[in-house]
N, C-alpha and C positions, 0 to 999 in steps of 0.2 A: 162741257165746253161748248155746247151748242149756243148759237146766237152771239158768239164772241169771236173777235178776230184774234190772231196770234199776238197782236200788240198788247193784249190785256196783261201780258207778263213782262212788260218792258222793264219793270224794276229789277229783274234779274237777267233779262235776255242779253244784255251786252256784257255781262260778267260770265255767264255760263254759255258754253257752246252748244247750241241746239242743232244737232246734226240733221234732224228732220223733225218737223212739227206740223200739225194740221189743225185747222179750226174752221167751223162753218161761219161765214160772214153773212148775216141776214141784213141785206141792205136793199130795200125796195127802191127801184129807180123807174124812170119813165120810159115809155115806148116799149121796144122789144125786150128790154132788160127788166121790165116790171116783174117783181115777185121772184126773180131768180136768186139762187143762193150759190155761193162759191166757197170752196175750201181754198185756203191759201197758206203758204208757209215759206220758210227760209232754210237755206243750207249754209252754214258758216257762222260767223261772228257778227252780231248786229251792232250798228253804230249807236251812240248815245242820243244823237239828234234825230227826232222823228222825221224831219225834212229830208234826211238821207235814206229813209226806208221806203222801199217800193210800195209796201202795203199801205202806207199813209195815203198815197195817191190812188192806188187801185180801189180802195174802199170808198172813194168819193162818188156820189151819184153821177156827176158829169163824166167821170172817167169810165164808169160802167156803160153809160150811153155811148161813149166813144168806142168802146170795144164791141158793143153790140153792132155798131156800124162797120167796124173793121172786120168782123167775122165774114161779112159778105165779100168784101174786096178792099184793097188799099183805097184810101181817100186822099183828096187833095188837102194841102195846108189850109186853103180857104174854107173847106168843109170842117176841118178840125177847129178852126178859129170860131166858127159859128157855134159848134157844140160846146166849146169852152168859154164862150162869151159870158162876161159878167160873173165868172167863177174865179176862185183863187188859183186854179191850175193853169200852168203854162206849158207849152210844148217843150221848152228847154228842161223843165223839171222831169217830164216823162222820159226824155232822152237821157238825162243824167242818171236816172235809176234804171235805165235799160228796159223800160216797158214798151217803148216804141222806137222806131228808127225812121228817119226821113231821107229819101233819096230821089233826086230829080223831081222834087215837088210833090212826091207821094209819101204818105205816112203809112207804115206797116206795123204789124205786131212784131215784137222783138224779143219775147221771152216765152218760156213754156206755159202756154195758155191753152186750156182744154175746155171745149164746150160739152154740154151733156151728150151730144151725139158722139163726140170724140171719146168721152169716158165710157159710153156703152160699147164702143169698139174695143177699148182697152180691157174692159171687164170681160168681154167675150174671148179675147186673146188669153187673158189670165185663166179663165175657166177651161180653156182648151189645153194650155201648155203646162200649167202648174202641177197637175196630177202626176206627171212623169218625174218632176223634180222631187216631189214628196215621196214618191215610190222609191227613188234612188236612195234617199235617206233611210226609209223604212227597211229596204233590203240590206242596209249596212248596219243594222242594229247591233250585231255582235262586235263589229269593229268600233262603233261608237262607245259601247260599254267598256271595251278593252282600254280605250284611251281615258275615259272618265275615271276608271278605277285606279288610275295612277295618282289621283289627287288624294293626299294622305289624311285629310280630315274625314274620318269614316262616318261621322254623324251628318255630314253634308249630303242633302238630297242630290242624287246623280242627275235627276231630271232638271233640277234647278241649275246645276252646272251646265247641262246641255243647253238650257235656254240661253244663258248669257254667252256661251261659247258659239253656238250655232245660229240662233235667232239674232243675237246682238252683234258679236264681234265678227262673225263670218258673213252671214247673208247681208247684213247691213254694212258695217265698216269695211271689211275686206272685200265684200262683193262690189262695193262702189269703187274701191281702189283697183280691183281687177278689171272692171269695165273701163276705167281710165287708161290702164296699161294697154288694153287691147284697142283703144280708140273708139270704143262703143259709146262712151260717155264723155261729153265735154260740157263745161259749165260756163255760162256767161256771168262774169263776176262784176259786182259793183264794189269799187275799192275806196278806201279812205285810210286815215291815220290810225293804225291799230285794228282795223276791221275789214272784212270782206265777206260778201255773201252773194248767193244767187236766190232768186225768187221765182215761185211758180203759183199758178192758180188753176183750179179745175172746178167746173160747175158741178154742184151737188146733184146726184141722182137719188131722189127721195127714197126709193125702195132698195137701195144698195147700202148695206151696213158695213162700217169700218171697225165695229167692235171686234177686238181680237186680232186686228192687224198690228203686230208688234214691230212697228217700223220706225219708231222715234227714239232718240236718246238725248240725254243731257249729261254734260261732263264738266267738271272743274277739278283742278286746273286743266287748261288745254291751250295748245299753241303758246303764244306769248303771255297769255293771261294767267298770272301766277302770283303767289305771295312773295314777300321779301323777308328773309331768304326763301328761295323757291322750294316748293314741295317736290319730292321725287316720286310721288304717287298721285293717283287721281280717283275721284269718286264718279261713278257713272250709273245711270239707270236706263233700262230699255223698256218701252211699253207702247201701248196704243194711244191714239190721240185723245181718247176719252178718259185717260188716267190722270189728267191734270186737275189741280196741282198735286204733285206727287209727295207723299209723306216719307221721303227718303232723301239721302244726300246725293248730289249737292244741293238740290232745290231748297231744302230746309234751312240751309245756312243764310239765305237771303229772303225767306218767306215771312211776311208779317203774321202775327198770331191769329188774326181774323180769318186767315186762309188755311189754318191748321185744323185737323180734327181735334175733338175735345181731349182725348188721352195724350196726343202729341203736344197739344198746347199746354196742358198741365205740366208735362215733363219739361218742356222748354222754359216755362216760367219758373219752375223750381231751379233750373240751371241758371237762369238769369238772361234777360234780353237787354239789348242796348243799341246805340247807334254805331254804325260802321262806315268809315270812309277809307277803308284799306286800299281800294282801287279807284278812289275818287268817285265812288258811287253814291255817297250820301244816303246810305240805307238807314232807316229808322226802325227801332224796336224789333231787332232781329237777333238770331243766335250769333251771327257774325262769321265772316270768312275765316278768321284766325282760329276758330274752334276746329277747323279742318285738321290742324296739326295734332290736337289731342285725340280726336276721333280716329285718325289714321294710326297713331301710336297704339291706341287700345286694340284696334282690330288686327294690326300686324303682330302685336304681342300674343294675341289669341291664336293667330295663324301658326305661331311657333310654339304653342302648347300651354300658354298661361291660362289657367281656369279660375283662379281665386282672385278676389278683388285686390288683395295685397300684391300678388304677382303682376296683375295687369296694371295697377296704378303706379307701380315702381318704374314703369317706362315713361311716365309723364315728367315734364319739366317741373322743377320745384315751384315755379310760379303758378302752375295750374293744377298741381297735385291735389290741392284742397277741393277742387271741383270734380274730382274723379267720380265720386259716388253719384253726383247728379248727371254726369256725362254717361255713366253706365245706365242710369235710369232712362235717359233719352234713347239710348241705343236699344234698350229693352222695349220701350214704348213704340219704337219704329220697326221692331222686328229684326234688327241686326243681330241680336243676341237672344238666347234663352237661358233661364236660370232654373236649377232644380232645388229641391227642398233643402239640400245641404249647402246652398249658396254658391254652387259651382256654375260657371258660365260656359256656354257653348256657342260657337259661331252658327249663325243661321243664314248667312249670305256668303257667296264666294269671295274669297280674298286671295289674290294671286301675288306671290312674292317671287324673287329671283329663282328659287328652287323649283317653281312651277313652270318655268319657261319651256322646258322640253315637252311637257304635257300640253301646254297651250299651243305650241308650234305644231305638234302632231295633230291636234284637233283642227287647226286652221288649214294645215296642208291637206289633210284628208278632205275637209269640206270644200276647199278651193278646187280640188280635183273633181268633186261631184258637180260643182257649178260650171267649171270649164267644159266638162263633157256635155252637160245639158245645153250650154250656150252653143257649142259646136254643132249640136243637132238641131237647135231651134231658133237661134238668133236671126238668121236671114229670113226665115219664114215669118217670124214675128214682125220684122221690119217691113216686109212686103205687105202684111196685113194692115199695118198702120201707116202706110205711105201717104194717105190722104188726110191726115190730121189738119185741122184748121191752121195752126201756126206754121206747120211745114209748108202748106200751100202759100203762106205769106213770106216764105224765105227763111224761117228759123231752121237751122240745121237739125236733122233728126237726132244726132248724138246729144244735142242740147236738151232734147225732149226725153231721152232715154233714161236719164237719172230718175225722173219722176215715174216713168213707166216701170222701171226696175222696182221702185218702192211698191207699186201696185202688185207686181209679180211676187216679190219676196214677202210682202206683207200678207198676202193670201197664203203663201207657203208656210209662214210661221203659224198662222191660225190653224192650218190643217195639221201641221206637226204637233201642235199642242192638243188638238182634238184626238189625235191618234196615240197620245201618251208618249211620243218620242222625246218631247221636251215638256217642261212643266207648263201648265196652263195658268197664267196669272189671273184668270177670271174664276178659278176655283174658289169656293167659299172659304177654304182654309188659308188662302194667301192673303197676308195682311195688307199688301200694297194695292191690291185690286187693279189689275191692268198693267202692272209693270213689275220688274224685278231689278234690284240694285246689285252692284258689285263694287269692289275696291281692287285696284291693280297698281303694281309698281310699274312706272313708265319704262323701266329697262326691259320689261318682258314683252312689250309690244309697242311698235312705233306707228302712230296713226296721224294722218293729216286731216284735220277737221275742215274739209272743203269739198 
């Protein structure tokens, strides 16, 4: 995903909820910003119109020049007009997407914006404080195993379960919710009809690698984005920023074949591709969002013990039962299933149904306790160490910055947990998805606000 902005995936971005995503934007600009690279991303649901997305403006050369000037100090509206002169960018556009704010004739940074110097400070804080969080999980390995062993699918890797529960649902989703509850995290949201998001940008530090920072997720359905009639389950995947495009659900539902790997593309074409306007998306030559119904039915049937093609396919609607063999083929190609020589199928990804709610709640309660204790000991020291960040000096509230800082902290945590074998390492050669792990979950087992 190097050299691309997050907007490269716009064809699915406003259908699927990208809780966190990052990409390096290589956009040389003039002056002090020449040759600088920025990672940028969104939290929330993206709008269909590019002019409503902050990244559309941030990636313009004149806006990069503007922020290079703003790093030093607030500037006057007159100075801003000189920088933006003869460009398509207007002050009202930047204000509307909350990139800048204007007060008493001065323009200031208005969103989580991190320079390379800022990121060096964040990385130093992460290196100092993350080891104690990793050690807390490592010291609780017996408790973690006791919780994971409650999952009744014995063939399922416990480390894979640990990955989606702790790296994904806890440190990412529930961790962000915990920070909001405590007032440590506040988001500056850009709102519209059916969408809302926050935007961040951080200057790339060339010798700092985000490989193995498992800090991003994609989910469908989520919030109000659902089929009709609505699904009562969701597909999610958790991974690092270099795992795009992911050969897993939900991404594959809306992914064109030229972005698929050869084995997945072959299986998808055997299943059949077509146009999809289910959510007014005008998707072309895709598997299609409605296939989510069948894939979900297959996986939940297997969660409840079905192992033969006959038993699995019996759960499909009569309309789509004829496609069951090809759907099983796609799930095999994407690593959701394994098949033995006798033709029996086994689940290869975590599937959580209502019976798994006590186990899932026990995992999240335990992990939240670990995070809370760590925050009690370290949050104030971390805040003090990062009190001089560029955007904070410009008046951006520290809690608005801490959502991204938390991603740096828990992203490094997930890499270290994987390296120590406490959770599965999605970068191991044996992992089909390389950089991410998917799951399927009944929405009654966990309530998540994708914001």
